C-alpha positions in Angstrom: 74.3 114.4 88.1 72.5 115.9 91.1 72.6 119.7 91.7 72.1 121.3 95.1 72.0 124.9 96.3 73.9 126.4 99.2 71.5 128.1 101.6 72.2 131.5 103.3 73.2 129.4 106.4 75.8 127.4 104.4 73.6 124.3 104.3 73.0 121.9 101.4 70.5 119.1 101.1 72.0 115.8 100.0 69.5 114.2 97.5 67.4 111.4 98.9 68.7 108.8 96.3 72.3 109.4 97.6 71.3 109.3 101.3 69.5 106.0 100.6 72.4 104.5 98.7 74.8 105.3 101.4 72.4 104.5 104.3 72.7 108.0 105.8 70.0 108.7 108.2 69.0 111.9 110.1 71.8 112.8 112.5 74.6 111.0 110.5 77.9 112.7 111.2 80.0 113.4 108.2 83.7 114.3 107.8 84.3 117.1 105.3 87.6 116.7 103.4 89.0 119.5 101.3 90.3 117.9 98.1 91.7 121.1 96.6 89.1 121.4 93.8 86.0 120.6 96.0 85.0 118.8 99.1 84.4 115.1 99.9 81.8 114.0 102.4 82.6 110.8 104.2 80.7 109.1 107.1 82.4 109.6 110.4 83.6 106.3 111.7 82.6 105.4 115.3 86.0 104.1 116.1 89.5 105.6 116.2 91.7 104.3 113.4 94.2 101.7 114.6 96.9 99.6 112.9 97.5 95.9 112.9 100.0 96.0 115.7 97.6 97.8 118.0 94.9 95.2 117.3 97.1 92.1 117.4 98.6 93.2 120.8 95.2 92.6 122.5 94.8 89.1 121.1 96.5 87.1 123.8 96.4 83.4 123.0 96.3 81.0 126.0 97.3 77.5 125.3 99.8 75.4 123.5 101.1 76.9 120.3 100.2 74.9 117.1 103.0 73.6 114.9 103.2 74.6 111.2 102.2 71.0 110.3 99.0 71.3 112.6 98.1 74.6 111.0 98.5 73.2 107.4 96.4 70.1 108.3 93.7 72.4 109.7 93.7 74.5 106.5 93.5 71.4 104.3 90.6 70.1 106.4 88.8 73.4 106.0 89.3 73.5 102.2 88.1 69.9 101.9 85.0 70.6 103.9 84.1 73.6 101.7 84.4 71.5 98.5 82.2 68.7 99.6 
């Protein structure tokens, strides 16, 4: 277990092995989560969280819809190609 000290400015230094393991470089923005008995540091994601409906809504397919049989044949073809 790593131990760190809180500075007079409220700063802590995250030990290098942890920064390396999580690929945190200088300037990395972290989200601080209060867990009730401590804090959790998580990397800030560069994108706003979305749900599947928001994402799928932008995927407009142009062309003739495939039948269930055509989709099943394509899946079977892909499985066969992977196992050759």
